[in-house]
C-alpha positions as CSV (number, residue, x, y, z in Angstrom):
1,M,0.0,0.0,0.0
2,T,2.9,2.4,0.5
3,R,3.8,2.1,-3.2
4,R,0.6,3.7,-4.5
5,P,1.4,7.3,-3.2
6,A,4.9,7.0,-4.8
7,V,3.5,5.9,-8.1
8,V,0.9,8.7,-8.1
9,L,3.5,11.3,-7.2
10,G,5.8,10.0,-9.9
11,G,3.0,10.2,-12.5
12,V,2.1,13.8,-11.4
13,L,5.8,14.8,-11.7
14,V,6.1,13.2,-15.2
15,L,2.9,15.1,-16.3
16,L,4.1,18.3,-14.8
17,A,7.5,17.9,-16.5
18,F,5.7,17.3,-19.8
19,V,3.5,20.4,-19.4
20,L,6.5,22.6,-18.4
21,V,8.6,21.4,-21.4
22,Q,6.0,22.7,-23.7
23,F,7.0,26.3,-22.8
24,A,10.6,25.6,-23.9
25,G,9.8,24.5,-27.5
26,P,11.8,25.6,-30.5
27,E,10.7,28.4,-32.7
28,R,9.0,27.3,-35.9
29,T,9.8,29.8,-38.6
30,N,8.9,30.5,-42.2
31,P,11.1,33.4,-43.2
32,T,9.8,36.0,-45.6
33,I,10.3,34.9,-49.1
34,D,11.8,37.1,-51.8
35,E,9.9,36.0,-54.9
36,A,12.9,36.7,-57.1
37,M,15.0,34.1,-55.2
38,R,12.6,31.2,-55.6
39,L,13.2,28.2,-57.8
40,E,10.3,29.1,-60.0
41,A,11.8,32.6,-60.6
42,T,15.0,31.2,-62.1
43,A,14.1,27.9,-63.6
44,S,11.3,26.5,-65.9
45,V,9.7,23.8,-63.8
46,P,7.1,21.6,-65.4
47,G,3.7,21.6,-63.6
48,D,3.9,17.9,-62.6
49,V,7.4,18.4,-61.1
50,Q,6.3,21.6,-59.3
51,H,3.4,19.8,-57.8
52,M,5.6,16.9,-56.7
53,L,8.2,19.3,-55.2
54,R,5.4,21.1,-53.2
55,R,3.9,17.9,-51.8
56,A,7.1,15.9,-51.2
57,C,9.9,18.4,-50.7
58,Y,8.8,22.0,-49.7
59,D,7.9,21.3,-46.1
60,C,11.5,20.7,-45.3
61,H,13.4,22.2,-48.3
62,S,11.8,25.7,-48.5
63,D,10.7,28.6,-46.4
64,E,7.1,27.5,-47.0
65,T,6.9,24.8,-44.4
66,R,3.4,23.6,-43.4
67,W,3.9,23.0,-39.7
68,P,1.8,20.0,-38.6
69,W,0.1,20.0,-35.2
70,Y,2.7,17.7,-33.7
71,S,5.4,20.2,-34.5
72,S,4.0,22.2,-31.5
73,V,4.3,19.4,-29.0
74,A,7.7,18.8,-27.2
75,P,9.8,16.7,-27.5
76,I,8.6,15.9,-31.0
77,S,8.8,19.6,-31.9
78,W,12.5,19.6,-31.3
79,L,13.0,16.8,-33.8
80,V,10.8,18.4,-36.5
81,V,12.2,21.9,-36.2
82,G,15.8,20.5,-36.2
83,D,15.1,18.4,-39.3
84,V,13.6,21.4,-41.1
85,K,16.6,23.6,-40.2
86,E,19.0,21.0,-41.3
87,A,17.1,20.4,-44.6
88,R,17.0,24.1,-45.4
89,A,20.7,24.4,-44.8
90,E,21.3,21.6,-47.3
91,L,18.9,22.8,-49.9
92,N,16.3,25.6,-49.9
93,F,14.1,26.1,-52.9
94,S,13.0,29.4,-51.6
95,R,16.6,30.7,-51.8
96,W,17.5,29.0,-55.1
97,S,19.1,32.1,-56.7
98,E,21.6,32.4,-53.8
99,Y,23.3,29.2,-55.0
100,H,25.9,29.4,-57.8
101,R,24.7,27.8,-61.0
102,Y,27.2,24.9,-60.6
103,D,26.0,24.3,-57.1
104,R,22.4,24.3,-58.3
105,A,23.3,21.7,-60.9
106,D,25.0,19.5,-58.2
107,L,22.0,19.9,-55.9
108,L,19.7,18.8,-58.7
109,D,21.8,15.8,-59.5
110,K,22.0,14.8,-55.8
111,A,18.2,15.3,-55.4
112,C,17.5,12.9,-58.2
113,E,20.0,10.4,-56.9
114,L,18.6,10.5,-53.4
115,A,15.0,10.2,-54.6
116,K,15.9,7.2,-56.8
117,K,17.5,5.5,-53.8
118,G,14.3,6.1,-51.7
119,E,16.3,8.3,-49.3
120,M,14.3,11.4,-50.1
121,P,11.8,12.3,-48.9
122,L,12.9,10.8,-45.7
123,P,11.0,7.5,-44.9
124,P,9.7,8.8,-41.5
125,Y,8.3,11.9,-43.3
126,V,6.6,9.7,-45.9
127,L,5.2,7.5,-43.1
128,L,3.4,10.6,-41.7
129,H,2.6,12.2,-45.0
130,A,1.5,9.5,-47.5
131,A,1.1,12.1,-50.3
132,A,4.8,12.7,-50.2
133,K,5.5,9.1,-51.5
134,L,7.1,9.3,-54.9
135,S,5.6,7.2,-57.7
136,P,7.7,5.8,-60.5
137,A,6.1,8.5,-62.7
138,D,7.1,11.1,-60.2
139,L,10.7,9.9,-60.2
140,E,10.9,9.7,-64.0
141,A,9.5,13.2,-64.5
142,F,11.6,14.7,-61.6
143,C,14.9,13.1,-62.8
144,A,14.3,14.0,-66.4
145,W,13.8,17.6,-65.3
146,T,16.8,17.7,-63.0
147,T,19.0,16.3,-65.7
148,T,17.8,18.8,-68.3
149,E,18.0,21.7,-65.8
150,A,21.5,20.7,-64.5
151,A,22.7,20.5,-68.1
152,R,21.2,24.0,-68.9
153,L,22.9,25.4,-65.8
154,T,26.4,24.0,-66.6
155,R,26.1,25.1,-70.3
156,A,25.2,28.6,-69.2
157,G,28.3,28.7,-67.0
158,A,30.5,27.6,-69.8
159,Q,29.5,30.5,-72.0
C-alpha cells in the first residue's frame, strides 16, 4: 500500500514535466520569401514536377513549411524543427538564386539520386505524409527535369 502514493507522485511529476517542457519549445519559422529568389523565378519547372516538389519536398526544403500540429508538442517539436533547419541548410528552394549555377546543378543531380534510392523524402516523413511518397512516374519526371536543368545550368556557365 505504500507504493501507491509514490506511483501517483511519480505520475504527477512526469505530467508536470511534460507540461513545463511545452514552454521551452523551439521556434517554428517561415522566413519572408523574396519571390525573385525562388526556384520558379530562375528555372522553368514543369507543372507535374512543381506539384511533386510542393507535396514531397517543400515542407523541409523551403521557407514555405506547413507545420503539422505535432510540431508544436515537445519533445517531437525539437526533432521536427531540427530536421527542417538541417534540410533548409542543405537545400532551400525558396533561396534558389543564392546558389551558384554549378552548385544548383550539383544539388539537382544529388536530389534525383537520393530520390531514386528512396532516401528522399525521408522515410519517416513519408510515413506521416502519405502524399509525399514518390511514384515511378514522379521519379521519372523529376529526374528528367533535374538532368535537363542541370545541363542547362552548366552550359550557361561555360559561355
